[in-house]
Backbone as CSV, one residue per row, in Angstrom:
resi,resn,N_x,N_y,N_z,CA_x,CA_y,CA_z,C_x,C_y,C_z
1,MET,-6.361,13.129,37.124,-6.763,12.071,36.045,-7.730,12.789,35.116
2,ILE,-7.485,12.494,33.806,-8.440,13.019,32.858,-9.254,11.687,32.430
3,HIS,-10.624,11.954,32.464,-11.581,10.977,32.108,-12.121,11.385,30.716
4,ILE,-12.131,10.449,29.880,-12.697,10.622,28.441,-14.137,10.373,28.512
5,LYS,-14.999,11.160,28.003,-16.456,11.037,27.999,-17.122,10.734,26.622
6,ILE,-16.266,10.318,25.695,-16.753,10.125,24.442,-17.941,9.141,24.191
7,ASN,-17.815,7.987,25.004,-19.025,7.125,25.040,-20.245,7.630,25.481
8,GLU,-20.226,8.412,26.542,-21.336,9.137,27.114,-21.994,10.020,26.038
9,GLN,-21.074,10.807,25.306,-21.665,11.699,24.343,-22.213,10.868,23.101
10,LEU,-21.582,9.831,22.761,-22.196,9.071,21.733,-23.484,8.395,21.989
11,LYS,-23.589,7.878,23.364,-24.905,7.255,23.687,-25.968,8.346,23.604
12,LYS,-25.629,9.685,24.080,-26.685,10.738,24.096,-27.140,10.988,22.634
13,GLN,-26.237,10.693,21.680,-26.591,11.109,20.273,-26.933,9.779,19.542
14,GLY,-27.025,8.740,20.081,-27.393,7.423,19.411,-26.427,7.098,18.466
15,LYS,-25.125,7.340,18.610,-24.136,7.010,17.669,-23.205,5.897,18.319
16,THR,-22.311,5.428,17.433,-21.286,4.348,17.850,-19.906,4.729,17.707
17,ILE,-19.018,4.191,18.251,-17.554,4.331,17.947,-17.160,4.136,16.557
18,TYR,-17.822,3.026,16.000,-17.497,2.773,14.518,-17.931,3.945,13.719
19,TRP,-19.113,4.505,14.028,-19.523,5.667,13.180,-18.644,6.825,13.411
20,LEU,-18.242,7.130,14.618,-17.228,8.247,14.910,-16.024,8.060,14.146
21,SER,-15.399,6.811,14.118,-14.212,6.615,13.482,-14.255,6.848,12.025
22,LYS,-15.328,6.419,11.397,-15.604,6.804,9.980,-15.764,8.155,9.781
23,GLU,-16.479,9.030,10.571,-16.684,10.400,10.454,-15.502,11.241,10.682
24,CYS,-14.630,10.650,11.576,-13.264,11.521,11.918,-12.210,10.998,10.944
25,LYS,-12.520,9.976,10.228,-11.379,9.289,9.486,-10.209,8.892,10.122
26,CYS,-10.495,8.232,11.266,-9.309,7.861,12.272,-9.446,6.284,12.454
27,ASN,-8.492,5.705,12.973,-8.368,4.251,13.268,-9.438,3.861,14.383
28,TYR,-10.306,2.864,14.010,-11.254,2.474,15.030,-10.668,2.042,16.207
29,ALA,-9.657,1.150,16.190,-9.104,0.499,17.438,-8.403,1.601,18.344
30,ASN,-7.836,2.604,17.870,-7.216,3.765,18.551,-8.353,4.510,19.297
31,LEU,-9.452,4.845,18.435,-10.430,5.632,18.946,-11.275,4.805,20.211
32,LYS,-11.364,3.479,19.874,-11.996,2.624,20.975,-11.258,2.592,22.248
33,LYS,-9.885,2.594,22.093,-9.012,2.719,23.295,-9.140,4.010,23.996
34,LEU,-9.214,4.970,23.223,-9.408,6.421,23.675,-10.671,6.639,24.503
35,ALA,-11.778,6.143,23.937,-13.213,6.184,24.504,-13.113,5.386,25.756
36,ALA,-12.443,4.252,25.876,-12.295,3.363,27.043,-11.331,3.947,28.109
37,ASN,-10.788,5.044,27.910,-9.598,5.655,28.738,-8.568,4.706,28.937
38,ASN,-8.126,4.120,27.825,-7.018,3.278,27.846,-5.878,3.919,26.916
39,THR,-5.621,5.008,27.112,-4.482,5.739,26.363,-4.061,6.662,27.385
40,ASP,-2.708,7.120,27.037,-2.033,8.181,27.788,-1.953,9.519,27.045
41,SER,-2.208,9.544,25.765,-2.082,10.793,24.998,-3.152,10.791,23.874
42,ILE,-3.289,12.116,23.505,-4.233,12.321,22.306,-3.806,13.576,21.586
43,LYS,-3.905,13.713,20.310,-3.548,14.838,19.481,-4.673,15.917,19.611
44,PHE,-4.323,17.103,19.785,-5.250,18.157,19.932,-6.079,18.118,18.655
45,SER,-5.479,17.862,17.494,-6.271,17.977,16.255,-7.344,16.906,16.233
46,LEU,-7.088,15.681,16.835,-8.148,14.647,16.957,-9.196,15.132,17.821
47,LEU,-8.853,15.615,19.032,-9.962,16.188,19.932,-10.685,17.247,19.124
48,GLU,-10.195,18.239,18.372,-10.902,19.085,17.685,-11.873,18.417,16.650
49,ILE,-11.417,17.394,15.940,-12.292,16.727,15.051,-13.397,16.010,15.673
50,ILE,-13.128,15.343,16.858,-14.239,14.680,17.546,-15.265,15.730,17.993
51,CYS,-14.812,16.847,18.461,-15.924,17.927,18.902,-16.663,18.339,17.679
52,GLU,-16.044,18.641,16.656,-16.726,19.136,15.459,-17.745,17.982,14.899
53,VAL,-17.301,16.735,14.860,-18.275,15.705,14.389,-19.402,15.656,15.333
54,LEU,-19.100,15.610,16.599,-20.185,15.355,17.620,-20.983,16.595,17.969
55,LYS,-20.531,17.680,17.339,-21.056,19.065,17.495,-21.286,19.376,19.126
56,CYS,-20.090,19.186,19.656,-19.986,19.511,21.183,-18.777,20.241,21.624
57,ASP,-18.741,20.595,22.805,-17.562,21.284,23.409,-16.456,20.265,23.877
58,LEU,-15.308,20.829,24.204,-14.311,19.814,24.746,-14.714,19.196,26.080
59,SER,-15.319,20.152,26.857,-15.807,19.643,28.121,-16.930,18.453,28.311
60,ASP,-17.533,18.424,27.025,-18.435,17.279,26.815,-17.764,15.939,26.514
61,VAL,-16.586,15.989,26.123,-15.793,14.685,25.800,-14.748,14.387,26.713
62,MET,-14.430,15.275,27.631,-13.401,15.029,28.565,-13.411,15.829,29.752
63,GLU,-13.060,15.325,31.007,-12.956,16.095,32.141,-11.920,15.660,32.994
64,ILE,-11.494,16.564,33.969,-10.439,16.296,34.989,-10.991,15.865,36.243
65,ILE,-10.621,14.749,36.700,-11.224,14.148,37.999,-9.949,14.212,39.008
66,LYS,-10.274,14.902,40.115,-9.119,15.096,41.115,-9.112,13.723,41.948
67,ASP,-7.999,13.558,42.573,-7.979,12.194,43.262,-9.018,11.941,44.239
68,ASN,-9.418,12.870,44.979,-10.450,12.721,46.130,-11.785,12.396,45.433
69,GLU,-12.062,13.014,44.218,-13.327,12.722,43.568,-13.324,11.332,42.916
70,GLU,-12.251,10.784,42.544,-12.036,9.607,41.919,-12.269,8.551,43.031
71,LYS,-11.880,8.643,44.177,-12.061,7.654,45.275,-13.582,7.619,45.657
72,VAL,-14.302,8.761,45.506,-15.693,8.902,45.881,-16.387,8.033,44.778
73,LYS,-16.119,8.167,43.448,-16.806,7.436,42.434,-16.611,5.923,42.454
74,GLU,-15.544,5.472,43.028,-15.180,3.955,43.222,-16.086,3.450,44.045
């Protein structure tokens, strides 16, 4: 499972999803769904823009959680 960590990164930086949507010039509702892990796909170009705007690496906004790790977190 891929876990999106955009909210965590925004919190660290004191920013909001709304701010990120304006900076990335992307749809707020879609970005909010992505940040809430309620999507099945994402364009690489959007990931690149998010990382550029947040000045972070891809690993700062997403991670892979293996099945056994997911059960431990629940």
